[in-house]
N, C-alpha and C positions, 0 to 999 in steps of 0.2 A: 503505221498511221495512228495517230493519236484520236482521242474522242473528239477534240476540237476540230481537227482535220476533217473527220467524218461529218461534223455538223455543218462546217463550211461547205463541203462538197454537196451534201444533202439540200442546203439552201440554194447553192447554184443550179442544181438540177431540177429544183421546184418540188422534190419529193417532200420536203420539209412541210410544205403547205398542207399536206393530207396526214400529217401524223402529229405534228408537234402540239397542236391545239387539245388533242384528246387527252390520252395518258402518255405525258412526255417521257417519263422514266421507261415504260414499257416499250414505247417507239424507239428510243434510243438503243435500248438493249438489243432489239431485233436488228436495227440499223447496223450497229456494230458487229453482229454476228454475221450480216450479210457482206459487210465490207471484208471481214475476214475471210470468208469463203471466196470472194472475187479475188483477193490478194493471193490466196493460196494457190488458186487455179492460174492466174496469170504468172506466179513464180515457177509453177510446174511446167506450163508452157515454154517460159523462157529456158528453163533447164533443159527441156527436150531439145530446143534449137541448139544449145551448147553441145549436147550429146551428139547431135546430127553432124556437126562439124568436127568434133573430136575425132569421128570415124571415118572422115572423108580425107581426101588428098589435098585439100585447100592449104596455100601456104600461108596466108595471113589471117588466122582465125577470128582475132578481135574485131577487125573491120567487118568482115562478113556476118558475125554474130550481131555486132551493133546494127548494121543496116537491116537485118531481119528483124531484130527487136522493134527498131523504129517503124518499119513497114507494118507491123503488127498493130499500130495505132490507126492505120488507115483502112482496115477492113471493116 
C-alpha cells in the first residue's frame, strides 16, 4: 500500500478530518504505521487459512481459500 493509497483510504473513512489539520507529517507517519500493522495482521490471517486447507483433505484448495478470504470481509 502506498502513502497515497493510505491517504485516500483515510479520507474515505473520515479519519483524516481528525489528524490532517494538526501536525500533518506526524499524523501521516502514525497512519502509515497503523496501515502496515493492519496489513501484516490480514496477511497472517490469510496465510493461516491457507495452512488450514493445506492440512485438510479438500480437493480444490484455491476455490476454498478464495471463498474464505472473501468471507473475511463480511465479518
